[in-house]
C-alpha positions in Angstrom: -123.6 -211.2 25.5 -124.1 -212.1 21.9 -127.7 -214.0 21.7 -127.4 -217.5 19.9 -129.9 -217.5 17.2 -131.9 -220.8 17.0 -131.5 -222.6 13.6 -134.9 -224.3 13.2 -138.1 -223.6 14.8 -141.5 -225.4 14.2 -143.2 -225.0 10.7 -146.5 -223.0 10.6 -150.0 -225.1 9.4 -149.4 -223.1 6.4 -145.7 -224.2 5.9 -146.3 -227.4 6.5 -148.8 -227.5 3.1 -146.1 -225.6 1.1 -144.0 -228.5 1.7 -146.6 -230.8 0.9 -147.2 -229.5 -2.3 -143.8 -229.7 -3.2 -142.9 -232.4 -2.3 -146.2 -234.1 -4.1 -145.0 -232.2 -7.6 -142.0 -234.8 -6.8 -143.8 -237.7 -7.2 -143.3 -240.7 -7.3 -139.6 -240.0 -6.0 -140.9 -238.4 -2.6 -143.9 -240.6 -1.7 -141.7 -241.1 1.3 -141.7 -237.4 2.2 -145.8 -236.5 1.3 -146.8 -239.7 2.9 -144.7 -238.9 5.9 -145.7 -235.9 6.3 -149.4 -236.4 5.7 -149.2 -238.5 8.9 -148.1 -235.6 11.4 -150.8 -233.7 9.1 -153.2 -235.8 10.0 -152.1 -236.7 13.8 -152.1 -233.5 14.6 -155.6 -232.7 13.2 -157.1 -236.1 15.7 -154.7 -236.6 18.4 -156.2 -234.4 21.6 -155.9 -234.9 25.1 -155.9 -238.0 26.5 -155.0 -239.7 23.2 -152.2 -237.3 22.5 -150.3 -237.9 25.4 -151.1 -241.8 25.7 -149.6 -242.5 21.8 -146.0 -243.7 21.1 -143.5 -240.8 20.4 -143.0 -241.9 17.1 -146.9 -240.6 16.2 -146.1 -237.3 18.1 -143.6 -235.5 15.8 -143.0 -232.0 15.2 -142.2 -230.2 11.9 -139.1 -227.9 12.2 -137.9 -225.4 8.7 -134.8 -223.4 8.9 -135.4 -220.1 11.0 -134.6 -217.5 8.4 -136.4 -215.8 5.4 -137.7 -218.1 2.7 -137.3 -221.0 5.1 -139.5 -223.3 2.2 -137.0 -222.0 -0.9 -135.7 -226.3 -0.3 -138.3 -227.6 0.8 -135.9 -227.9 3.8 -137.3 -229.7 6.4 -136.4 -231.8 9.9 -139.0 -234.2 11.4 -138.3 -234.9 15.3 -140.5 -237.0 17.8 -140.0 -236.7 21.5 -137.1 -237.6 23.3 -138.6 -241.1 25.1 -138.4 -242.4 21.4 -136.3 -239.9 19.2 -136.7 -240.2 15.2 -135.0 -237.4 13.1 -136.6 -237.5 9.4 -134.7 -235.6 7.5 -135.0 -234.3 3.9 -133.7 -231.3 1.9 -133.7 -230.2 -2.6 -130.6 -228.7 -2.1 -127.8 -229.6 -3.3 -125.5 -230.2 -1.6 -127.6 -230.1 1.1 -125.8 -226.4 2.9 -128.8 -224.9 4.3 -130.2 -228.7 6.1 -125.7 -228.8 7.3 -126.1 -225.6 9.0 -129.6 -226.2 10.5 -128.7 -229.5 12.1 -125.1 -228.3 12.9 -126.7 -225.3 15.3 -129.9 -226.2 16.2 -130.5 -227.0 19.9 -133.4 -229.3 18.6 -131.8 -232.5 18.0 -130.5 -234.2 21.0 -127.5 -235.5 20.3 -127.4 -236.7 24.0 -130.6 -239.6 23.9 -128.8 -240.6 21.2 -131.7 -240.2 18.1 -131.9 -242.9 15.1 -131.9 -240.6 11.4 -133.9 -241.7 9.3 -132.3 -240.4 5.3 -133.0 -240.8 2.2 -133.0 -239.9 -1.2 -128.9 -239.3 -2.9 -127.7 -235.4 -2.1 -125.5 -235.6 0.2 -127.4 -235.9 3.2 -126.0 -238.8 4.9 -122.4 -237.6 4.7 -123.6 -234.7 5.8 -125.2 -236.0 9.3 -122.1 -238.6 9.7 -120.0 -235.1 9.8 -121.9 -233.8 12.3 -121.8 -237.0 14.4 -118.4 -236.9 14.0 -117.6 -233.5 14.8 -118.9 -234.4 18.3 -117.5 -237.4 18.3 -119.9 -240.2 18.1 -120.3 -243.0 16.2 -123.0 -243.1 14.1 -124.3 -247.2 12.5 -125.9 -247.4 9.6 -128.7 -250.5 11.1 -131.1 -250.5 8.2 -130.3 -250.2 3.9 -134.3 -250.0 2.3 -135.3 -249.6 -1.2 -138.4 -247.6 -1.1 -141.4 -249.3 -3.2 -144.2 -247.0 -4.8 -147.6 -247.7 -6.3 -149.7 -245.0 -7.7 -153.0 -244.2 -5.7 -155.4 -245.5 -9.2 -153.7 -248.4 -9.6 -153.6 -249.7 -5.6 -157.0 -248.8 -5.5 -158.1 -252.1 -8.6 -155.6 -254.8 -6.7 -157.7 -257.4 -5.7 -157.4 -260.2 -3.1 -158.7 -263.4 -1.9 -158.3 -264.8 1.0 -157.1 -268.2 2.2 -159.8 -270.6 3.1 -157.9 -271.5 6.9 -158.0 -268.1 7.9 -160.4 -265.2 8.2 -158.6 -261.5 7.2 -159.6 -258.5 10.4 -158.5 -255.7 12.1 -156.1 -255.5 14.5 -157.1 -254.8 18.2 -154.5 -253.5 20.8 -154.1 -256.0 22.7 -152.0 -257.7 19.5 -149.3 -255.2 20.1 -147.2 -256.9 22.2 -147.6 -259.7 19.8 -146.0 -258.2 17.4 -143.5 -257.0 19.5 -142.4 -260.3 20.1 -142.5 -260.9 17.1 -140.1 -258.0 16.0 -136.5 -258.5 15.9 -135.7 -255.1 16.7 -137.3 -254.1 19.1 -136.8 -252.1 22.3 -137.7 -250.5 25.8 -141.0 -248.0 23.9 -141.6 -250.6 20.7 -144.7 -252.3 22.4 -146.1 -248.6 22.8 -145.5 -248.0 18.9 -147.3 -251.1 17.8 -150.4 -250.1 20.2 -150.6 -247.0 18.5 -150.9 -248.1 15.0 -153.4 -250.2 15.8 -155.3 -247.6 17.2 -154.6 -244.7 15.0 -153.0 -245.8 11.9 -154.1 -249.3 10.1 -153.9 -252.6 10.9 -155.3 -256.1 9.9 -154.2 -259.8 10.7 -155.4 -263.2 9.8 -156.0 -265.3 12.3 -156.5 -268.8 12.1 -160.5 -269.7 11.7 -160.0 -272.9 14.4 -158.4 -271.4 17.1 -157.8 -267.7 16.9 -154.8 -267.5 16.7 -152.8 -264.0 15.1 -150.6 -265.5 12.6 -149.9 -263.4 9.8 -150.6 -259.7 10.0 -149.1 -255.9 8.7 -149.4 -252.5 9.6 -149.5 -249.1 7.9 -146.5 -247.8 9.4 -145.7 -244.1 11.2 -144.8 -242.9 7.2 -148.1 -244.5 6.3 -146.2 -246.9 4.2 -146.9 -250.7 4.2 -145.0 -252.5 7.8 -143.8 -255.0 9.3 -145.4 -258.0 7.0 -144.6 -261.1 9.2 -146.5 -264.5 8.7 -145.3 -267.0 11.4 -142.8 -269.8 9.9 -144.4 -272.9 10.6 -147.9 -270.8 8.5 -144.7 -269.9 5.6 -146.1 -270.3 1.7 -149.6 -270.6 2.2 -150.0 -266.3 0.2 -151.1 -265.5 4.2 -148.4 -262.4 2.6 -150.2 -261.8 -0.5 -152.8 -261.9 1.0 -151.9 -258.9 3.4 -150.4 -256.7 1.4 -152.7 -256.7 -1.2 -155.4 -256.3 1.6 -153.3 -253.1 3.2 -153.0 -251.9 -0.8 -155.9 -251.4 -1.6 -157.5 -250.6 2.0 -154.4 -247.1 1.9 -155.1 -246.2 -2.2 -158.8 -246.8 -1.3 -160.2 -246.1 1.9 -157.4 -243.7 2.8 -157.0 -241.5 -0.6 -153.4 -242.3 -0.6 -151.0 -243.8 -3.1 -149.0 -246.5 -1.7 -145.0 -247.2 -0.6 -143.7 -249.4 1.4 -139.3 -250.1 2.5 -137.8 -252.9 1.8 -134.6 -254.3 2.6 -132.1 -254.4 0.2 -131.3 -258.2 1.1 -135.0 -259.3 0.6 -135.0 -261.1 -2.0 -138.8 -262.6 -1.2 -140.7 -259.5 -0.2 -139.1 -257.5 -3.3 -141.0 -260.0 -5.5 -143.8 -260.2 -4.2 -144.3 -256.5 -3.9 -143.2 -255.7 -7.7 -144.8 -258.6 -9.2 -148.2 -256.1 -7.6 -147.4 -253.6 -9.9 -144.6 -251.6 -6.9 -140.9 -249.5 -8.1 -138.2 -248.8 -7.1 -138.4 -245.6 -7.0 -136.0 -244.1 -4.5 -133.9 -245.4 -0.2 -134.1 -244.8 2.5 -131.9 -245.8 5.4 -132.0 -245.5 9.3 -128.6 -244.7 11.2 -127.8 -244.5 14.6 -126.2 -242.9 16.9 
């Protein structure tokens, strides 16, 4: 009986470091991959025992690489979260992405029956490869989010200053605010509140609170890609500069305190946010899409 060889294997710490070094040499276009790998490495180092068990699956990803000699020659990798909140983030430097396509097609680590969400960046044919494999399995795939990735270098971001409007105060969010963020998010799903809880506990978040009644009126997070996300102001408090304050504060926090370059995924149709981040000095460097099986 022939033995079927798995096409992927978990990367070793040394191989992850190789991936990081490769993608760091390709900045700024590669910032989304650098930040993702940095997040996974940091979560592995800090989440253990009860903390790991309670964390969102989106902070418990495993990095897989091709199970073959010279497995890092094209910097091909897949970052896959566990079954409860399954995201599959993929990339390769090979064009066309033959190695990655073969690995996705033949791996048992991708649980197609759970309808994973594929996160795909760049312009090297990966989307077409994933869609081809899904079609082979008679699975429909839907584009649910199409974003541009904006970037600002750490050195520039660390010098950004901001003013806080007089009617609010700036504070870090607490875990009890996770439900509020989840209620505000139009794409919430069964385990998304747990995701926000983990963001607040382990990754970084800020809020503006009304000075009179203490109500949370605006928020921003550092997401599981180590980018700026969920920048939101309640409708009745729009046009007061809250978004600018939070965008600047989170940019400075990531650059100065976390020692990282800063990036943000912004929908192509969100002209207001694009204008805000460009005014801060962010520039478009890549794209990223979410495709749901």
